[in-house]
C-alpha positions as CSV (number, residue, x, y, z in Angstrom):
1,M,115.2,158.0,54.4
2,S,112.8,160.8,53.8
3,F,113.5,164.3,51.2
4,I,113.3,167.6,52.5
5,W,112.6,168.4,49.2
6,P,111.1,165.5,47.8
7,A,109.9,167.1,44.4
8,M,114.0,167.0,43.0
9,L,113.5,163.6,43.0
10,V,111.6,164.1,39.4
11,L,114.4,164.5,37.9
12,L,115.2,160.8,38.9
13,L,113.4,160.0,35.5
14,S,115.6,161.4,33.1
15,V,118.8,158.5,34.4
16,P,116.4,156.3,32.6
17,L,116.2,159.0,29.2
18,F,119.8,159.0,29.5
19,G,121.1,154.8,29.8
20,V,118.8,155.0,26.1
21,L,120.9,158.0,24.9
22,Y,124.1,156.0,25.6
23,V,122.3,152.9,23.9
24,W,121.1,154.7,20.8
25,L,124.8,156.3,20.0
26,G,126.5,153.2,20.4
27,R,124.3,151.5,18.0
28,R,125.1,154.1,15.4
29,R,128.5,154.2,16.4
30,R,129.1,150.9,15.0
31,R,126.9,151.3,12.4
32,F,129.1,154.5,11.3
33,A,131.8,152.1,11.2
34,E,130.7,149.6,9.4
35,R,129.9,152.4,6.8
36,Y,132.5,155.1,6.8
37,G,135.5,153.4,6.4
38,S,139.2,152.6,7.9
39,L,138.8,154.8,11.4
40,G,135.7,153.5,12.3
41,I,136.9,149.3,12.5
42,V,140.5,150.4,14.2
43,Q,137.9,152.1,17.1
44,E,135.7,149.3,16.7
45,A,138.1,146.6,17.2
46,A,139.6,149.1,20.1
47,G,135.8,148.2,21.5
48,R,136.3,144.6,20.8
49,R,139.0,144.7,23.1
50,L,138.6,146.5,26.4
51,G,135.1,143.9,26.0
52,R,132.5,145.0,28.5
53,R,134.9,147.2,30.2
54,R,134.2,149.6,27.9
55,H,130.6,150.1,29.6
56,I,131.9,151.0,33.1
57,P,133.0,154.6,32.2
58,P,129.3,155.5,30.9
59,A,127.7,153.5,33.9
60,L,129.6,155.7,37.1
61,F,129.0,158.3,35.2
62,L,125.2,157.7,35.3
63,A,125.5,156.6,38.9
64,G,127.1,159.4,40.2
65,L,124.3,161.6,38.5
66,T,122.1,159.5,40.1
67,F,123.6,160.2,43.4
68,L,123.6,164.1,42.7
69,M,120.3,163.9,41.6
70,I,119.3,162.0,45.0
71,G,121.2,164.8,46.7
72,L,119.5,167.6,44.9
73,A,116.2,166.7,47.1
74,R,118.1,167.2,50.6
75,P,117.7,163.7,52.3
76,Q,117.3,162.7,55.3
77,A,118.0,159.7,58.1
78,E,117.4,158.8,61.2
79,V,121.2,158.3,62.2
80,S,121.8,157.0,66.3
81,L,125.1,159.1,67.6
82,P,126.1,158.6,71.4
83,K,126.4,161.7,73.2
84,I,125.9,162.7,77.1
85,E,122.3,163.4,77.9
86,G,120.1,163.0,81.1
87,I,119.2,164.3,84.3
88,V,121.1,164.7,87.6
89,M,119.8,165.2,90.5
90,L,120.7,167.5,93.2
91,A,119.9,166.2,96.6
92,F,121.7,167.9,99.7
93,D,121.1,167.1,102.9
94,V,120.5,170.6,104.9
95,S,120.0,168.6,108.9
96,G,121.7,171.6,110.9
97,S,124.6,169.5,111.6
98,M,125.6,170.5,108.2
99,A,126.3,173.7,109.1
100,A,129.4,172.5,111.0
101,D,132.5,173.8,110.6
102,D,134.7,171.0,110.1
103,F,134.6,172.0,106.6
104,K,135.3,175.4,105.8
105,P,133.7,177.9,105.8
106,T,130.9,175.0,106.5
107,R,130.1,170.8,105.7
108,L,126.5,172.8,103.3
109,E,128.8,175.6,102.0
110,A,131.8,173.6,101.2
111,A,129.2,170.2,99.5
112,K,127.7,173.8,98.1
113,A,130.7,174.8,96.3
114,V,132.3,171.8,94.8
115,A,128.7,170.9,93.2
116,M,128.2,174.8,91.2
117,D,131.7,173.6,90.0
118,F,130.1,170.5,88.2
119,V,127.1,172.4,87.1
120,G,129.4,174.1,85.2
121,R,131.5,171.6,83.6
122,Q,127.7,170.2,82.5
123,P,127.0,170.1,78.6
124,S,123.6,172.0,77.7
125,S,122.4,168.2,77.0
126,V,123.0,167.8,80.5
127,Q,120.0,168.6,82.6
128,V,120.5,169.3,86.7
129,G,117.6,169.8,88.9
130,V,117.9,170.3,93.1
131,V,116.5,169.2,95.9
132,A,116.8,170.2,99.5
133,F,116.2,167.7,102.4
134,S,115.8,167.9,106.4
135,D,112.8,166.5,108.1
136,S,110.8,165.9,104.5
137,G,112.0,167.1,101.3
138,F,111.0,169.4,98.0
139,A,112.5,170.5,94.6
140,V,114.5,173.8,94.8
141,Q,115.0,173.8,91.3
142,R,113.5,171.5,88.6
143,P,116.0,169.9,86.3
144,T,116.9,172.5,84.0
145,N,120.1,173.3,81.7
146,D,119.8,177.1,82.8
147,Q,123.3,176.9,84.8
148,A,122.6,180.6,86.0
149,T,118.9,179.6,87.5
150,I,120.7,176.0,89.1
151,L,123.5,178.0,90.7
152,A,121.0,180.2,91.9
153,A,119.2,177.0,93.7
154,I,122.0,175.7,94.9
155,N,123.4,179.4,96.4
156,R,119.5,179.6,98.3
157,L,120.0,176.0,100.8
158,A,120.3,177.1,104.3
159,P,120.8,174.3,107.1
160,Q,117.1,173.6,109.2
161,R,116.0,170.4,110.9
162,G,116.7,166.5,111.1
163,T,117.6,163.8,108.1
164,S,115.0,162.2,106.4
165,L,116.7,160.0,103.3
166,G,113.6,159.4,102.2
167,Q,111.8,162.3,101.3
168,G,115.3,163.3,99.7
169,I,115.5,160.3,97.5
170,L,111.1,160.9,96.7
171,A,111.6,164.0,96.1
172,S,114.1,163.3,93.7
173,L,112.1,160.9,91.9
174,N,109.5,162.7,91.7
175,A,110.7,166.3,89.6
176,I,112.1,163.9,87.2
177,A,108.8,162.0,86.7
178,K,107.4,166.3,86.4
179,D,110.4,166.3,83.6
180,T,110.0,163.2,82.0
181,G,105.9,163.1,82.0
182,Q,105.4,159.8,83.7
183,A,103.2,159.4,86.7
184,S,104.6,161.1,90.0
185,L,105.0,158.8,93.2
186,L,102.4,160.8,95.3
187,E,98.9,162.3,94.0
188,N,98.8,165.9,95.8
189,S,101.4,166.1,97.6
190,S,103.2,169.5,99.1
191,A,106.1,171.3,97.8
192,N,107.4,170.5,101.2
193,G,107.1,166.8,100.7
194,D,104.5,165.6,102.7
195,A,104.6,162.0,103.3
196,T,101.0,161.4,104.4
197,A,99.9,162.5,100.8
198,T,98.2,159.6,98.2
199,P,99.8,157.6,97.4
200,A,99.9,157.4,93.6
201,P,98.7,153.8,91.5
202,T,101.6,151.5,91.7
203,S,103.9,152.1,87.9
204,T,105.1,148.2,86.3
205,P,108.6,148.2,87.5
206,M,111.3,148.2,85.0
207,P,113.3,145.4,83.6
208,E,116.3,144.3,85.7
209,G,119.2,145.7,84.4
210,I,117.6,148.9,82.3
211,Y,118.6,152.4,83.4
212,T,117.1,155.4,82.6
213,P,119.0,158.2,81.3
214,A,119.1,160.2,85.0
215,V,120.5,159.8,88.5
216,I,120.1,161.3,92.1
217,V,123.3,162.0,93.6
218,L,122.6,162.1,97.5
219,I,124.5,164.5,99.9
220,T,124.4,163.6,103.6
221,D,126.8,163.7,106.6
222,G,123.8,161.5,109.2
223,E,122.0,159.2,110.0
224,N,118.3,158.8,109.1
225,N,115.7,159.5,111.7
226,I,112.5,160.4,110.3
227,S,110.2,158.3,108.2
228,P,109.7,157.1,105.3
229,D,112.0,154.4,105.0
230,P,114.3,155.3,102.8
231,L,115.1,151.6,101.4
232,E,111.9,151.7,100.1
233,A,112.3,155.0,98.8
234,A,115.4,153.6,97.0
235,Q,113.6,150.1,95.7
236,T,111.4,152.9,94.4
237,A,114.0,154.7,92.7
238,A,115.6,150.8,91.2
239,D,111.9,150.2,89.8
240,R,111.9,153.2,87.9
241,G,115.7,152.2,86.5
242,V,117.1,155.7,88.8
243,R,120.5,154.9,90.1
244,I,121.2,156.9,93.1
245,H,125.3,157.6,93.7
246,T,125.3,158.4,97.4
247,I,127.8,160.6,99.0
248,G,128.5,160.5,102.4
249,V,130.5,163.8,104.3
250,G,131.9,163.6,108.0
251,S,133.3,160.3,109.6
252,P,131.4,156.4,110.4
253,A,133.0,156.6,114.1
254,G,130.7,159.9,114.8
255,T,131.8,163.2,115.3
256,T,131.3,165.3,118.1
257,L,130.6,168.8,115.9
258,H,129.7,173.3,117.7
259,V,126.9,174.6,115.7
260,N,125.4,178.0,116.3
261,G,126.6,177.9,119.9
262,F,125.1,174.1,120.5
263,T,127.1,170.6,120.6
264,V,125.9,167.7,118.3
265,H,127.6,164.4,118.2
266,T,126.2,163.3,114.6
267,Q,127.5,159.8,112.8
268,L,127.3,159.0,109.4
269,D,125.0,156.0,108.7
270,E,127.7,154.5,105.9
271,A,126.5,151.2,105.8
272,L,122.9,152.3,105.2
273,L,124.3,155.1,102.2
274,Q,126.1,151.4,100.6
275,E,123.0,149.5,100.6
276,I,121.3,152.6,99.0
277,A,123.6,152.7,96.3
278,K,123.9,149.2,96.0
279,L,120.4,148.3,95.1
280,T,119.9,151.1,92.9
281,D,123.7,149.6,90.9
282,G,124.8,153.7,91.9
283,V,128.5,154.1,93.9
284,Y,128.8,154.9,97.6
285,Y,131.3,157.7,98.5
286,N,133.1,158.7,101.9
287,A,134.4,162.4,101.7
288,E,135.6,163.2,105.2
289,N,137.9,166.5,103.6
290,E,136.5,169.6,100.9
291,E,139.2,168.5,98.7
292,D,137.4,164.4,99.2
293,L,134.6,166.1,97.8
294,R,135.3,167.4,94.9
295,T,137.5,164.3,93.8
296,I,133.9,162.2,94.2
297,Y,132.5,165.1,92.0
298,E,135.3,164.7,89.3
299,S,134.3,161.1,89.3
300,L,130.9,161.4,88.5
301,D,130.3,161.2,84.9
302,P,127.2,162.2,83.0
303,Q,125.6,159.1,81.2
304,W,126.4,158.5,77.8
305,V,123.0,157.5,75.8
306,I,122.6,156.3,72.1
307,K,119.9,158.5,70.6
308,P,118.0,158.0,67.4
309,E,118.0,161.6,65.3
310,K,116.9,162.6,61.9
311,M,119.9,163.9,60.6
312,E,120.6,165.5,56.1
313,V,122.3,163.1,54.1
314,T,122.5,165.2,51.9
315,S,126.9,165.9,52.0
316,I,127.1,162.0,52.0
317,F,125.3,161.7,49.2
318,A,127.2,164.5,46.4
319,G,130.3,162.9,48.0
320,A,129.5,160.0,46.4
321,S,129.0,161.3,43.1
322,I,131.7,163.2,43.1
323,L,133.6,160.0,43.8
324,M,132.0,157.7,41.1
325,L,132.4,160.8,38.8
326,L,136.0,161.0,39.2
327,V,137.1,157.5,38.7
328,G,134.6,157.1,35.7
329,G,136.3,159.8,34.7
330,A,139.6,158.4,34.8
331,F,139.0,155.0,33.5
332,S,137.9,156.8,30.9
333,L,140.8,158.9,29.5
334,V,143.2,156.0,30.8
335,W,141.3,153.1,28.0
336,F,140.1,155.8,25.4
337,S,141.8,159.0,25.8
338,R,138.8,161.2,26.5
339,V,136.3,161.7,28.9
340,P,132.4,161.1,27.8
């Protein structure tokens, strides 16, 4: 425990003085009773009849004053409180097939609209980052709790080329690492997630079952067709204690789509997305329409964490002081018909 105004603790030196004064007054009262007549004799008899109980009200008053003096010093204590906190990385597949119009107006626009609604419902203690991936992965927005900035970053997303789930995962992990002060996965990596960059030294994996307050939400509609291996990237996330929730947009059976005048056949690799989620203790979801997407985002609850924080506890000491003074006064009124 610490104190904001520790100098006020000097008042506690008066507590022993009050104790000495009480003892001295008790002895003085007994001498007076022995010396001056029947009134003192009656009072002394009443005191003997109550026994040690006669010391309870003064003791409560003394304890109440002690707590009050401690409260004047404004004590602080570390209190572990549950709170919603963490980082959510929204990793969007921006491959060409996300421009398909089986979702209205397009797959990507539907995913963006639902993600924006999700961002708007997050408390300020949750930071959200945005990553886009196609044949490479890059952070569009580092984690922040500025919702206007996040929404603007999501709104800038546009369809590009192929699909590299591994790049999307690695770019998300790098964004989390920079925000939390950890070592990045790639040293000297370029902004577009160049997979040829020099790997950073391998970090020690976290103990099994331990997870950081950071998650990746991976949204894709196709098959991985560009290195690196997404399962290796998912294992790296698992080693760092980062869960990955995967959202598959479209049908696992495959769909022929018309995109910008071209006919494209796309097939959702559901088994791969399930394996990525399983490796990191995340959850796989399948969305075949806009309503499915909205339901999925509503089920992504932010993580509760127990975080110790210093909190002023003056009110607790003040409340205890008032309670002791009131109880002491009540006992004194019942037993002695007066307040000491």
